[in-house]
C-alpha positions in Angstrom: -15.9 -108.5 75.7 -12.2 -106.6 75.5 -9.4 -108.6 75.2 -7.6 -108.9 78.8 -4.4 -107.5 78.6 -1.4 -108.4 81.0 0.1 -105.9 83.2 3.3 -105.0 82.9 5.8 -105.9 86.0 7.1 -102.3 86.1 4.0 -100.3 85.1 4.6 -98.3 89.0 8.1 -97.9 88.3 9.5 -94.1 88.1 11.4 -94.3 84.4 13.7 -91.2 85.8 14.6 -92.5 88.6 15.9 -96.2 87.2 17.7 -94.7 84.4 19.1 -92.1 86.7 19.8 -95.6 89.5 21.1 -97.9 85.9 23.7 -94.6 85.0 24.8 -93.6 88.8 26.1 -97.4 89.4 28.3 -97.5 86.6 30.0 -94.3 87.6 30.4 -95.0 90.8 32.0 -98.5 90.2 34.3 -96.4 87.6 36.6 -94.9 90.2 36.2 -92.0 92.0 32.6 -91.0 91.3 33.2 -89.8 87.2 33.4 -91.4 83.8 33.2 -90.8 80.1 30.4 -90.4 77.5 32.5 -92.9 75.6 32.9 -95.1 79.5 29.1 -95.1 79.6 28.9 -97.1 76.3 31.2 -99.7 77.3 28.6 -100.1 80.4 25.9 -99.6 78.2 24.3 -96.4 78.6 23.8 -94.8 75.5 24.0 -91.7 75.0 20.2 -91.8 74.7 19.9 -92.8 78.7 22.4 -90.5 79.3 20.7 -87.3 77.9 17.6 -88.5 79.9 19.6 -88.2 83.2 21.0 -85.1 82.7 18.1 -83.8 81.7 16.1 -85.6 84.4 19.6 -84.2 87.3 20.8 -87.3 87.9 24.1 -86.9 86.0 26.0 -83.6 86.3 28.5 -82.7 83.0 32.2 -82.5 84.9 34.1 -81.9 82.0 32.4 -82.2 78.0 32.0 -85.9 77.9 32.8 -86.7 81.4 29.9 -87.1 84.2 29.3 -87.4 87.9 26.4 -88.5 89.8 24.1 -85.6 91.3 25.0 -85.2 94.7 28.6 -86.9 94.5 31.3 -84.1 95.4 34.8 -85.5 94.0 37.4 -85.4 95.8 41.2 -83.6 94.4 41.5 -87.6 93.0 38.3 -87.6 90.9 38.7 -83.1 89.4 42.3 -84.8 87.9 40.8 -88.1 86.8 37.9 -85.8 85.1 40.6 -83.3 83.6 42.9 -86.4 82.3 38.6 -88.3 80.7 37.7 -84.5 79.3 41.4 -84.8 78.0 40.6 -88.1 75.4 41.7 -91.1 75.3 45.6 -91.9 76.2 45.5 -88.8 78.4 48.0 -89.4 82.1 48.1 -86.7 84.8 51.8 -86.0 83.9 54.5 -83.4 85.6 53.7 -81.3 89.5 50.2 -83.1 89.2 51.6 -86.7 88.6 54.6 -85.7 91.6 51.2 -84.4 93.4 49.6 -88.5 92.8 52.4 -89.9 93.6 53.0 -87.9 97.4 56.6 -85.9 96.4 55.6 -82.7 95.8 51.7 -80.5 97.4 49.4 -80.7 95.0 49.3 -77.7 92.2 47.2 -74.4 92.1 47.0 -76.2 88.4 46.9 -79.6 87.0 49.3 -80.9 84.7 48.0 -83.8 81.7 50.2 -85.1 78.3 48.1 -86.4 75.7 50.0 -88.1 73.0 51.8 -86.1 70.5 48.8 -86.7 67.7 45.7 -85.7 70.2 45.2 -81.5 70.2 43.2 -81.1 73.8 42.3 -78.0 76.0 40.5 -78.3 78.8 39.8 -75.0 80.7 42.0 -75.1 84.5 44.6 -78.0 82.7 47.7 -76.7 81.5 47.4 -79.9 79.0 51.6 -81.4 77.1 51.8 -83.5 74.2 54.9 -86.4 73.9 55.8 -88.3 71.3 57.1 -90.4 74.4 54.8 -92.0 75.9 54.8 -94.6 76.0 53.0 -97.8 78.0 56.4 -98.0 80.3 56.1 -95.0 81.6 52.1 -95.4 82.3 50.7 -96.5 85.6 47.6 -95.6 87.2 47.6 -94.4 90.4 44.3 -93.7 93.6 42.5 -94.5 90.2 43.8 -91.6 88.2 46.0 -92.2 85.0 49.5 -91.0 85.5 53.4 -91.1 84.9 55.5 -93.4 86.4 57.3 -91.8 89.7 60.3 -91.3 87.3 58.5 -90.6 84.2 57.2 -87.6 86.6 60.4 -86.3 88.0 61.8 -85.8 84.6 58.7 -84.3 83.1 58.9 -81.7 87.1 61.9 -81.0 86.3 60.8 -78.0 83.8 58.2 -76.6 86.1 59.8 -77.2 90.1 62.0 -75.5 91.7 65.5 -77.1 92.6 64.7 -77.4 95.8 61.1 -79.3 95.1 62.7 -81.5 92.7 66.0 -82.5 95.7 62.8 -83.0 97.8 61.2 -85.3 95.7 63.4 -86.9 94.5 64.2 -88.3 98.2 60.8 -88.6 98.7 60.4 -91.4 96.1 64.0 -92.9 97.4 62.4 -92.7 100.4 59.1 -94.4 99.6 60.9 -97.0 97.4 59.4 -95.8 94.5 62.1 -95.8 92.0 65.7 -96.8 92.3 68.9 -93.7 91.1 69.2 -96.9 88.6 66.3 -96.0 87.2 66.2 -92.5 87.5 69.7 -93.1 85.5 67.5 -95.6 83.2 65.2 -92.8 82.3 67.9 -89.4 81.2 69.3 -91.9 79.5 66.3 -93.2 77.4 64.9 -89.7 77.7 67.0 -86.4 79.3 68.3 -85.6 75.8 
């Protein structure tokens, strides 16, 4: 008599869909519908599962090493977050992009991201700045996007914005109580050169 084999409780489960479901949930929790390869590994999704989800269409590459679930369209903030993730560890939205995140300027045509000085990063569709003085004091997560603080965004944005745009941005930041005149003086003393 042949030995009885226990039937797996998962025998009728579509492995592809469960793999995709297990990946989509961490991506959704990551913020704005995008996650990096490192972020996927951090939540237990290994490279093999990620590649399987990509092949089967449950996951879509947004940039090298940055993904979103299929069928999910990214908001403008989600696209900026994806650019920051693509630029690597320590990357933050900066200059006009950070001013936009803080509601101080309209969304720029081309986004700007700042990375640590030692990082060399190129991502199509983004202007990458390198900085040796981007301390934690000037970093903030705004609307799920890593960004510079309002005062740092204004200082950096001064190089890219027109005088009128900068004046309006400073005035709006003061009205919105994102900073004070004393804060502006402090950052100028620290980094103004």
